[in-house]
N, C-alpha and C positions, 0 to 999 in steps of 0.2 A: 294106803301109802300116806306117809307124813312128809310135809315140807319143812325144811329148816332154813330160816332166813337169818343171814349173818348181818346183824345190825349193831355191832358193839362200838364201832369207831365214831370219832367226832366229825370227820369230814373237814379237815382244815382248809382244803381248797375251796370250800363253800363259805368260808368266813366272809363277812360277819354273820351270815345267816345261821351258822351253827355255834355262835358264841354262847347262846343261852339255851339252845335245844339240840337234841341229838339229830344227826343227819337224816335218819329215817322219818322224822317228824317235820321235815321241811316240806312245804306245800308246793305241788306242781299242778297247775291248772285246777286249783280249787280243792285239791285232795292231797293228803300227805303221801309221801313215797310209800310208806308202810301200808296205807289203806289201798293204794293202787295195787300193790302186790297181793294183798289178801283177797281183793276182789277178783284179780286175774286167776289166782290159784283156785278159788272157789268155783269160778265159771268154768275152769278146766276140769273140775271134778275132784279136786283135793280139798278135803274139809278139815283135816287135822293139821294144824300148823304150829310149829315151834319157832319162837323168835328169840335169838340170842342177843341180849343187850349188854351194854357196858357203860359207856359215857352217858351220864344223866339217865340211868336206867329207870329211876323212879318216875320220870316223866313218861316213859314208854308204858310202864305199868298203869299209870293213871289214864293215859290215852286209851289203852285197851279196855280198862274198866268202864270208862265213859262211853265207849263204843258198843257196850253190851256184849262183849265177846269173851267172858271169863272161862267158858267151858270148852270152846273149840280152838282157842288160841292159848298156848302155854308159853310163858316167859321164862327163859333161863338166863343166868348171869355169867358172863365171863369176867371174873375179877382181875384178870391180867390183861385187859384190853389195851392198856396204855403202854405195856412193855412187850407186847407180842404182835405179830401180824395176823392176818385173817385166819391162819391155821389154828391159832389159839381159840378162836370162837368155835371152830369145828370140833376141836378137842373137847371143849366144854359140853358139847352136845353129842359126844361120841356114843352114848348109850342108845340114842335114837337111831343110830346107823346100823343097828342089828336087824333091821327089817327093810322092806321097800321104802325108798326115800327119794326126795327131790330136794337138792341142796342149791341155794341160790344166794348171790350177793345181795346185801340189803340196800344197795344204792342204784339198782337197775329196775326200771319199770317196763312192762310188756303189755302188748295186746294179749288178751286171754288166748287167742288162737295160737300164739307162739308156744305156750305151755301145753295146751291141749294137743296140738299136733306132735310135739316132742314126746308126749306120753304115748301117743299112738304108734310112733315110729321107733321107740326104744327097743333094744334087744336085751336078752339075758346078760348079766354082768353089768359093768360100769359103762355109762354113756356120757358124752359131753356134747352140749349144744353149741354149734359153731355157725359162722357165717363166712362165706367166701370173701377173701380179702382183696378188694379192688384198689382202694386208696388207704394206705397204712396211716394210722394216727399215733400220736406220741404215747398214749396210754394203753394201746392195744395189748392184750394178752395174746401173743401170737401162737399159732398152732400149725404144725405140719401134719397134713392129712393125705393119706394115699389109700385107695381102695376101701374107703369108708372107715378106715382105722386111724386113730391118733398115733403118730409116731414120736412127737415131741411137743412140749409146751413151754413157753417162757417169754418174758417181756424182752429179753435180749436175744431171742432166736434170730439168726441171720435172715435177711430179706429173701435170700435165695431159697430158703427152706420154708418160708412163711406163706402157706397157701390160704389160711383161714385165720379169723379172730374168734376168741371164745366169748360167749355171752354170759359166762360165769354160772351156768346151770349144769349141775351134775345129777344124773338120774340112775337109779338102780331098781329094777322090779323084783329082784331076788328076795325070797323069804328070809334069808339070813344076812341080807345087805351086801352079799358078794365079797369081793376081796378088798373093798375100800377101807374098812376099819383097820385091818392089819397093816395096809400100806400107810395109813395115817399115823399109826404108832411108830412105824419105821422112820418116817420122815421127821416127825417131831422129836424123835430120839437122837437124831443126828446132831453134830456140832452146829450150834446156832439155828437149830431146827425150829425154834419158837418164832423166829423172824421170817420163816418161809411163807410165801403165798400158798393158799390151799391148793392152787393149781399144781404145786410140786408133787402132790399125791397122785394127780393124774399123770404127770410126767413119769413117775416111778412105775405106775401100773402099765403105762404104754409099753414099757420094756419088759414086762413080766406077764401078768394075766391078760393084758390087752384092754383097750378102751375103744368103744364104737363111737364114731363121729356122726351126730345127727345134724344135718344142715337145715338152717331155718330159711323157709320160703313163705312163712305163714302170716307175718304181720310186723308191726312196728315195735321197736324196742329202743331204749336209750339209757345209757349209764349217766347218772347225774353226779358229775364230779365238780362242775363249775357252774356259776350262775347262767352262763350262756347255754348250757345244756338244757336248762329249764325252758328257755325260750325256743330252743330247737324242737323240743317235744311238743310244745304248744303249736308252733308253726306246722310241724309235720301232720299233726292230728287235724288242725284246721284245714290244711290242704287236702287231706284225705276225705274229710267230710264234704268239702266242696266238690271233689271229683265224684263222690257218690251221688250228690244231689243233681249233678249234670247228666247222669246216666238215665 
């Protein structure tokens, strides 16, 4: 299985931190977001990783080279990162989607257990990693789930239908990549499709081939959108470490 990390955007909500560096190279608790992700994926058993870069992509290439990972981490370029949404980066890596894959946003960090248990629980076809929605937040990608199946996905999904939030991780164990790649082509081919979130592919599949919802109960995760998210991750992990020490 290959992991595809979408890391092409600048991350304007993290300014001024991303004024001179891409978002994936912002440090969280002494380690870049990208290094957090690579470490978690490896610990979960995924060793082949594709990073899709765009904004200041040369810095990502230099970082990977300095980290001694030229063989097991491949860098792809989305040349349209500034004029397309996240779906453009998925499109740039579409050839990788022809086999088993784990697709994730480049601004979300996880405990390794989150990915490891999702891999254990995934089913044939396309799977989306979700978390039960207790308190909705402004940036949530909302998901309607019933009987372990995704019924709808969208940031504007009504609260009455929003049972979960997405963690931004799509998994498929199928040897041919399942129905995801065909749905990707259909969505990006629609009017203004290049501006769609890549979750629009999941929304389309939910109404056709179907998407399994995998609920996360395994560990901590955090989407790094704003400087305060960095502090939240540090506090959560420090608190977790203290709880472990007291046991």
